[in-house]
MARLUMVO-866384 format. One record per residue (C-alpha): residue number from 1; residue in one letter; z, x, y. Coordinates in Angstrom, 3 decimals. Layout:
+-----+-----+----------+----------+----------+
|   n | res |        Z |        X |        Y |
+-----+-----+----------+----------+----------+
| NUM |   a |        Z |        X |        Y |
...
+-----+-----+----------+----------+----------+
***
This chain:
+-----+-----+----------+----------+----------+
|   n | res |        Z |        X |        Y |
+-----+-----+----------+----------+----------+
|   1 |   m |   -5.666 |  198.506 |  229.364 |
|   2 |   k |   -6.800 |  201.509 |  231.379 |
|   3 |   l |   -9.796 |  200.995 |  233.641 |
|   4 |   i |  -12.467 |  203.662 |  233.691 |
|   5 |   k |  -15.346 |  204.263 |  236.037 |
|   6 |   k |  -18.115 |  201.728 |  235.566 |
|   7 |   d |  -20.407 |  202.960 |  232.796 |
|   8 |   l |  -23.892 |  201.520 |  232.316 |
|   9 |   s |  -24.481 |  203.161 |  228.932 |
|  10 |   f |  -25.479 |  200.987 |  225.987 |
|  11 |   p |  -22.486 |  198.971 |  224.613 |
|  12 |   f |  -22.704 |  200.083 |  220.985 |
|  13 |   f |  -19.290 |  198.717 |  220.004 |
|  14 |   t |  -20.176 |  195.265 |  221.314 |
|  15 |   l |  -23.415 |  195.442 |  219.350 |
|  16 |   l |  -21.443 |  196.342 |  216.220 |
|  17 |   l |  -19.164 |  193.327 |  216.696 |
|  18 |   n |  -22.204 |  191.067 |  217.099 |
|  19 |   v |  -23.816 |  192.452 |  213.948 |
|  20 |   i |  -20.621 |  191.959 |  211.898 |
|  21 |   t |  -20.229 |  188.401 |  213.191 |
|  22 |   l |  -23.869 |  187.554 |  212.511 |
|  23 |   c |  -23.854 |  189.016 |  208.983 |
|  24 |   m |  -20.619 |  187.335 |  207.898 |
|  25 |   s |  -21.660 |  183.970 |  209.319 |
|  26 |   l |  -25.158 |  184.084 |  207.805 |
|  27 |   f |  -23.674 |  185.010 |  204.436 |
|  28 |   f |  -21.468 |  181.934 |  204.648 |
|  29 |   f |  -24.378 |  179.670 |  205.680 |
|  30 |   f |  -26.563 |  180.868 |  202.793 |
|  31 |   y |  -23.969 |  180.746 |  200.007 |
|  32 |   a |  -21.551 |  177.953 |  200.999 |
|  33 |   s |  -23.559 |  175.407 |  199.004 |
|  34 |   d |  -22.829 |  177.387 |  195.821 |
|  35 |   y |  -19.126 |  176.572 |  196.141 |
|  36 |   q |  -17.498 |  173.233 |  195.471 |
|  37 |   n |  -14.943 |  174.141 |  198.128 |
|  38 |   p |  -16.405 |  176.292 |  200.957 |
|  39 |   n |  -12.882 |  177.563 |  201.688 |
|  40 |   d |  -13.136 |  179.613 |  198.495 |
|  41 |   l |  -16.082 |  181.512 |  199.957 |
|  42 |   l |  -14.298 |  181.955 |  203.283 |
|  43 |   r |  -11.356 |  183.434 |  201.405 |
|  44 |   k |  -13.651 |  185.913 |  199.643 |
|  45 |   l |  -14.993 |  186.903 |  203.050 |
|  46 |   g |  -11.435 |  187.647 |  204.173 |
|  47 |   a |  -10.939 |  184.425 |  206.149 |
|  48 |   p |   -8.457 |  182.380 |  204.085 |
|  49 |   d |   -7.135 |  178.963 |  205.040 |
|  50 |   a |   -3.664 |  178.345 |  206.449 |
|  51 |   y |   -1.963 |  178.111 |  203.026 |
|  52 |   y |   -3.121 |  181.563 |  201.933 |
|  53 |   i |   -2.340 |  183.118 |  205.308 |
|  54 |   y |    1.237 |  181.896 |  204.952 |
|  55 |   s |    1.145 |  183.221 |  201.368 |
|  56 |   g |    0.574 |  186.769 |  202.577 |
|  57 |   e |   -3.132 |  187.130 |  203.375 |
|  58 |   y |   -2.277 |  187.916 |  206.976 |
|  59 |   w |   -5.523 |  189.761 |  207.678 |
|  60 |   g |   -7.113 |  186.328 |  207.978 |
|  61 |   i |   -5.948 |  185.960 |  211.576 |
|  62 |   l |   -8.272 |  188.854 |  212.475 |
|  63 |   v |  -11.162 |  188.485 |  210.049 |
|  64 |   n |  -11.614 |  184.760 |  210.669 |
|  65 |   t |  -12.794 |  185.625 |  214.187 |
|  66 |   f |  -16.054 |  186.975 |  212.773 |
|  67 |   t |  -16.883 |  183.946 |  210.628 |
|  68 |   h |  -18.484 |  180.726 |  211.874 |
|  69 |   l |  -19.039 |  177.371 |  210.205 |
|  70 |   n |  -21.505 |  175.985 |  212.730 |
|  71 |   p |  -24.839 |  177.686 |  213.614 |
|  72 |   i |  -24.770 |  176.341 |  217.169 |
|  73 |   m |  -21.286 |  177.723 |  217.818 |
|  74 |   l |  -22.394 |  181.008 |  216.262 |
|  75 |   i |  -25.240 |  181.306 |  218.785 |
|  76 |   f |  -23.007 |  180.429 |  221.734 |
|  77 |   n |  -20.331 |  182.883 |  220.643 |
|  78 |   l |  -22.792 |  185.694 |  219.992 |
|  79 |   v |  -24.244 |  185.257 |  223.468 |
|  80 |   g |  -20.755 |  185.080 |  224.974 |
|  81 |   l |  -19.595 |  188.130 |  223.042 |
|  82 |   w |  -22.657 |  190.128 |  224.088 |
|  83 |   i |  -22.260 |  189.292 |  227.789 |
|  84 |   l |  -18.468 |  189.536 |  228.041 |
|  85 |   g |  -18.008 |  192.288 |  225.466 |
|  86 |   a |  -20.630 |  194.522 |  227.062 |
|  87 |   f |  -19.182 |  193.862 |  230.523 |
|  88 |   f |  -15.681 |  194.913 |  229.433 |
|  89 |   e |  -16.814 |  197.799 |  227.225 |
|  90 |   r |  -18.614 |  199.395 |  230.162 |
|  91 |   r |  -15.413 |  199.234 |  232.212 |
|  92 |   t |  -12.640 |  199.848 |  229.681 |
|  93 |   g |  -14.437 |  201.892 |  227.020 |
|  94 |   w |  -14.934 |  200.846 |  223.418 |
|  95 |   f |  -11.308 |  201.487 |  222.488 |
|  96 |   g |  -10.051 |  199.359 |  225.377 |
|  97 |   l |  -12.330 |  196.551 |  224.209 |
|  98 |   f |  -11.054 |  197.015 |  220.661 |
|  99 |   l |   -7.398 |  196.757 |  221.726 |
| 100 |   i |   -7.757 |  193.764 |  223.995 |
| 101 |   g |  -10.136 |  192.039 |  221.558 |
| 102 |   s |   -7.729 |  192.509 |  218.652 |
| 103 |   y |   -4.882 |  191.161 |  220.754 |
| 104 |   a |   -6.951 |  188.135 |  221.772 |
| 105 |   s |   -7.988 |  187.498 |  218.166 |
| 106 |   v |   -4.416 |  187.509 |  216.857 |
| 107 |   i |   -3.009 |  185.414 |  219.706 |
| 108 |   t |   -5.702 |  182.732 |  219.617 |
| 109 |   s |   -5.699 |  182.518 |  215.803 |
| 110 |   v |   -1.922 |  182.138 |  215.666 |
| 111 |   i |   -1.973 |  179.508 |  218.424 |
| 112 |   q |   -4.561 |  177.528 |  216.468 |
| 113 |   l |   -2.644 |  178.013 |  213.222 |
| 114 |   n |    0.673 |  176.841 |  214.631 |
| 115 |   l |   -0.658 |  173.861 |  216.546 |
| 116 |   s |   -3.132 |  172.501 |  214.016 |
| 117 |   n |   -2.602 |  174.155 |  210.585 |
| 118 |   d |   -6.129 |  175.500 |  211.062 |
| 119 |   p |   -6.568 |  179.298 |  210.919 |
| 120 |   g |   -8.994 |  179.241 |  213.835 |
| 121 |   i |  -12.395 |  180.153 |  212.403 |
| 122 |   g |  -14.788 |  181.612 |  214.987 |
| 123 |   m |  -14.793 |  183.631 |  218.180 |
| 124 |   s |  -14.490 |  180.870 |  220.790 |
| 125 |   g |  -10.832 |  181.630 |  221.535 |
| 126 |   v |  -11.537 |  185.331 |  222.029 |
| 127 |   n |  -14.491 |  184.664 |  224.336 |
| 128 |   f |  -12.410 |  182.303 |  226.458 |
| 129 |   f |   -9.648 |  184.924 |  226.618 |
| 130 |   f |  -12.159 |  187.379 |  228.071 |
| 131 |   l |  -13.449 |  184.685 |  230.398 |
| 132 |   g |   -9.953 |  184.001 |  231.769 |
| 133 |   l |   -9.289 |  187.726 |  232.097 |
| 134 |   l |  -12.608 |  188.256 |  233.884 |
| 135 |   i |  -11.895 |  185.512 |  236.427 |
| 136 |   v |   -8.664 |  187.244 |  237.451 |
| 137 |   y |   -9.938 |  190.831 |  237.239 |
| 138 |   s |  -12.990 |  190.011 |  239.365 |
| 139 |   k |  -10.595 |  189.203 |  242.215 |
| 140 |   r |   -8.261 |  192.147 |  241.615 |
| 141 |   f |  -10.506 |  195.096 |  240.763 |
| 142 |   s |  -13.727 |  196.213 |  242.361 |
| 143 |   e |  -14.988 |  197.455 |  238.964 |
| 144 |   f |  -15.028 |  193.848 |  237.713 |
| 145 |   q |  -16.705 |  192.233 |  240.688 |
| 146 |   f |  -20.149 |  190.798 |  240.063 |
| 147 |   n |  -22.651 |  188.491 |  241.698 |
| 148 |   l |  -22.137 |  184.762 |  241.169 |
| 149 |   r |  -18.596 |  185.405 |  239.959 |
| 150 |   y |  -17.735 |  181.716 |  240.368 |
| 151 |   v |  -20.103 |  181.057 |  237.477 |
| 152 |   a |  -17.328 |  182.314 |  235.172 |
| 153 |   s |  -14.919 |  179.606 |  236.361 |
| 154 |   a |  -17.601 |  176.938 |  236.101 |
| 155 |   t |  -18.519 |  178.138 |  232.605 |
| 156 |   a |  -14.897 |  177.894 |  231.477 |
| 157 |   i |  -14.430 |  174.373 |  232.849 |
| 158 |   i |  -17.742 |  173.070 |  231.516 |
| 159 |   g |  -17.227 |  174.806 |  228.155 |
| 160 |   i |  -13.786 |  173.311 |  227.594 |
| 161 |   g |  -15.076 |  169.885 |  228.627 |
| 162 |   l |  -18.000 |  170.089 |  226.203 |
| 163 |   i |  -15.722 |  171.172 |  223.349 |
| 164 |   m |  -13.380 |  168.235 |  223.999 |
| 165 |   y |  -16.331 |  165.833 |  224.117 |
| 166 |   s |  -17.894 |  167.296 |  220.972 |
| 167 |   n |  -14.658 |  167.109 |  218.977 |
| 168 |   r |  -13.982 |  163.544 |  220.067 |
| 169 |   y |  -17.415 |  161.952 |  219.876 |
| 170 |   l |  -19.561 |  164.209 |  217.681 |
| 171 |   n |  -16.941 |  164.825 |  214.953 |
| 172 |   t |  -17.038 |  168.594 |  215.346 |
| 173 |   n |  -13.993 |  170.702 |  214.608 |
| 174 |   i |  -14.068 |  173.401 |  217.276 |
| 175 |   g |  -10.671 |  175.029 |  217.779 |
| 176 |   l |   -9.661 |  173.567 |  221.134 |
| 177 |   e |   -6.146 |  174.963 |  220.803 |
| 178 |   a |   -7.520 |  178.494 |  220.389 |
| 179 |   v |   -9.907 |  178.014 |  223.315 |
| 180 |   l |   -7.266 |  176.703 |  225.718 |
| 181 |   g |   -4.686 |  179.225 |  224.500 |
| 182 |   g |   -7.140 |  182.101 |  224.843 |
| 183 |   f |   -8.183 |  181.066 |  228.347 |
| 184 |   i |   -4.576 |  180.670 |  229.522 |
| 185 |   f |   -3.409 |  183.941 |  227.954 |
| 186 |   g |   -6.407 |  185.740 |  229.440 |
| 187 |   i |   -5.442 |  184.536 |  232.919 |
| 188 |   i |   -1.760 |  185.426 |  232.415 |
| 189 |   y |   -2.604 |  188.901 |  231.099 |
| 190 |   g |   -4.936 |  189.472 |  234.031 |
| 191 |   l |   -2.277 |  188.487 |  236.557 |
| 192 |   l |    0.287 |  190.963 |  235.222 |
| 193 |   r |    0.673 |  194.052 |  237.370 |
| 194 |   g |    1.647 |  197.438 |  236.042 |
| 195 |   r |    0.815 |  199.107 |  232.743 |
| 196 |   k |    4.380 |  198.879 |  231.414 |
| 197 |   i |    4.583 |  195.163 |  232.141 |
| 198 |   k |    1.261 |  194.572 |  230.381 |
| 199 |   i |    2.381 |  196.565 |  227.337 |
| 200 |   a |    5.739 |  194.756 |  227.212 |
| 201 |   f |    4.029 |  191.364 |  227.462 |
| 202 |   g |    1.433 |  192.271 |  224.857 |
| 203 |   v |    3.922 |  193.662 |  222.364 |
| 204 |   s |    6.428 |  190.826 |  222.758 |
| 205 |   t |    3.805 |  188.094 |  222.359 |
| 206 |   l |    2.301 |  189.883 |  219.361 |
| 207 |   v |    5.701 |  190.249 |  217.693 |
| 208 |   f |    6.497 |  186.581 |  218.249 |
| 209 |   s |    3.061 |  185.554 |  216.992 |
| 210 |   l |    3.423 |  187.617 |  213.822 |
| 211 |   f |    6.956 |  186.292 |  213.309 |
| 212 |   t |    5.570 |  182.745 |  213.063 |
| 213 |   l |    3.553 |  183.821 |  210.035 |
| 214 |   f |    6.857 |  184.273 |  208.199 |
| 215 |   y |    8.836 |  181.421 |  209.746 |
| 216 |   a |    7.136 |  178.242 |  210.945 |
| 217 |   p |    9.287 |  175.247 |  209.925 |
| 218 |   w |    7.274 |  172.978 |  212.251 |
| 219 |   s |    4.176 |  173.513 |  210.082 |
| 220 |   s |    3.505 |  171.237 |  207.113 |
| 221 |   i |    1.420 |  173.951 |  205.414 |
| 222 |   w |    4.163 |  176.568 |  205.833 |
| 223 |   n |    6.651 |  174.167 |  204.229 |
| 224 |   l |    4.158 |  173.421 |  201.444 |
| 225 |   q |    3.700 |  177.120 |  200.727 |
| 226 |   r |    7.455 |  177.704 |  200.659 |
| 227 |   g |    7.832 |  174.694 |  198.379 |
| 228 |   v |    5.236 |  175.996 |  195.932 |
| 229 |   t |    6.948 |  179.400 |  195.833 |
| 230 |   a |   10.324 |  177.781 |  195.111 |
| 231 |   h |    8.676 |  175.498 |  192.541 |
| 232 |   q |    7.163 |  178.477 |  190.706 |
| 233 |   n |   10.613 |  180.112 |  190.641 |
| 234 |   n |   12.042 |  176.899 |  189.136 |
| 235 |   e |   14.187 |  176.299 |  192.243 |
| 236 |   l |   13.454 |  172.586 |  192.105 |
| 237 |   k |   16.001 |  171.347 |  194.643 |
| 238 |   k |   14.795 |  173.878 |  197.194 |
| 239 |   a |   11.182 |  173.016 |  196.440 |
| 240 |   t |   11.896 |  169.312 |  196.857 |
| 241 |   n |   13.401 |  169.904 |  200.285 |
| 242 |   y |   10.344 |  171.857 |  201.419 |
| 243 |   y |    7.920 |  169.240 |  200.072 |
| 244 |   e |    9.826 |  166.422 |  201.735 |
| 245 |   t |    9.863 |  168.323 |  205.033 |
| 246 |   a |    6.115 |  168.913 |  204.753 |
| 247 |   l |    5.535 |  165.202 |  204.167 |
| 248 |   s |    7.762 |  164.256 |  207.097 |
| 249 |   i |    5.413 |  166.329 |  209.287 |
| 250 |   d |    2.192 |  165.230 |  207.578 |
| 251 |   p |    2.599 |  162.160 |  205.338 |
| 252 |   d |   -0.999 |  162.554 |  204.094 |
| 253 |   l |   -0.521 |  166.049 |  202.671 |
| 254 |   l |   -1.779 |  165.429 |  199.123 |
| 255 |   d |   -0.609 |  168.710 |  197.585 |
| 256 |   a |    2.976 |  168.045 |  198.668 |
| 257 |   q |    2.789 |  164.488 |  197.323 |
| 258 |   y |    1.452 |  165.663 |  193.980 |
| 259 |   n |    3.936 |  168.520 |  193.557 |
| 260 |   l |    6.839 |  166.268 |  194.477 |
| 261 |   k |    5.735 |  163.865 |  191.750 |
| 262 |   l |    5.619 |  166.750 |  189.275 |
| 263 |   i |    9.243 |  167.593 |  190.044 |
| 264 |   q |   10.284 |  163.969 |  189.705 |
| 265 |   i |    8.483 |  163.730 |  186.362 |
| 266 |   d |   10.054 |  166.983 |  185.106 |
| 267 |   e |   13.552 |  165.797 |  186.002 |
| 268 |   l |   13.002 |  162.368 |  184.430 |
| 269 |   s |   11.476 |  163.959 |  181.333 |
| 270 |   d |   14.474 |  166.240 |  180.770 |
| 271 |   e |   16.898 |  163.349 |  181.179 |
| 272 |   a |   14.857 |  161.006 |  178.989 |
| 273 |   f |   14.514 |  163.560 |  176.191 |
| 274 |   a |   18.255 |  164.239 |  176.215 |
| 275 |   l |   19.006 |  160.497 |  175.956 |
| 276 |   h |   16.419 |  160.108 |  173.198 |
| 277 |   e |   18.051 |  162.891 |  171.183 |
| 278 |   k |   21.457 |  161.232 |  171.609 |
| 279 |   g |   20.090 |  157.953 |  170.267 |
| 280 |   e |   20.393 |  156.102 |  173.598 |
| 281 |   f |   16.952 |  154.620 |  173.137 |
| 282 |   r |   17.040 |  151.822 |  175.711 |
| 283 |   k |   18.044 |  154.209 |  178.511 |
| 284 |   a |   15.404 |  156.685 |  177.374 |
| 285 |   e |   12.812 |  153.891 |  177.321 |
| 286 |   a |   13.619 |  152.984 |  180.942 |
| 287 |   l |   13.083 |  156.580 |  181.998 |
| 288 |   y |    9.794 |  156.847 |  180.102 |
| 289 |   k |    8.595 |  153.784 |  181.965 |
| 290 |   q |    9.666 |  155.338 |  185.275 |
| 291 |   i |    7.538 |  158.377 |  184.412 |
| 292 |   l |    4.553 |  156.139 |  183.693 |
| 293 |   a |    5.083 |  154.309 |  186.971 |
| 294 |   i |    4.669 |  157.656 |  188.734 |
| 295 |   d |    1.922 |  158.935 |  186.421 |
| 296 |   p |    0.264 |  156.134 |  184.391 |
| 297 |   q |   -1.742 |  158.697 |  182.392 |
| 298 |   n |    1.249 |  160.753 |  181.281 |
| 299 |   i |    0.516 |  161.438 |  177.603 |
| 300 |   w |    3.981 |  162.755 |  176.742 |
| 301 |   a |    5.753 |  159.603 |  178.011 |
| 302 |   k |    3.341 |  157.383 |  176.050 |
| 303 |   q |    3.934 |  159.381 |  172.868 |
| 304 |   q |    7.685 |  159.224 |  173.313 |
| 305 |   l |    7.590 |  155.457 |  173.776 |
| 306 |   r |    5.759 |  155.116 |  170.449 |
| 307 |   k |    8.504 |  157.131 |  168.759 |
| 308 |   l |   11.223 |  154.708 |  169.820 |
| 309 |   p |   12.685 |  152.568 |  167.033 |
+-----+-----+----------+----------+----------+
***
């Protein structure tokens, strides 16, 4: 990021980012009640959940930054974006703000995605990235020095503490992983010296982050998505392995449980039907009952039992 001479002109790009964030968030607040699952509306806004990001809707790691689920967090983030965004835009130019903001958005979203299976809705991670960067730059560059600069450090500490308290005791779901990751990466990026080193660090971390969108075996949702793809291609053994891996990571993952049962029922159904056709009725009956033990409402198994002699 190239520093330019301090410019006190109006930060139009920061204003644009605020307007986009406000409009997308208000649209969600007004229309979320029309959807049985609010995630469907988020997906239409370009902010899909983890499953669809792993399915190929990769733009979500950028767009989700502009959407908020909580009006209070929206207000805090708009204020933070206006103060920090304007401060950086006046010193790096709008394009510098765009580059560093995009980098922060991708990094913090991917951190949140990998550590929690949450795509990281909101701008908290990006704001804390800028906060960490500002703390370092205010000590390194005269262009970034400002009165009461220790307020930035205090704000970061108090903000992280409040988020931890809110998540634990008020049942909020603010992306702590994105916040901590953004703050730490902002400090690291600020400490790097030399344009080439900054570019190398930025590119390498971006490449690694994007790679995890295609390969994340530690994620239950990634394994679920791979399992569904294999299931749709009738690669049942492969699908079973993915579903079982997903459940070993998150035993409460209902979609993996359900799809695994479907495979078990399909396999039992094929075997039972073959035995029925061969006249091995008692063996077929045992398999029909196994199907009903897995799915008591299975109509096909009930019909087949009635056909037995």
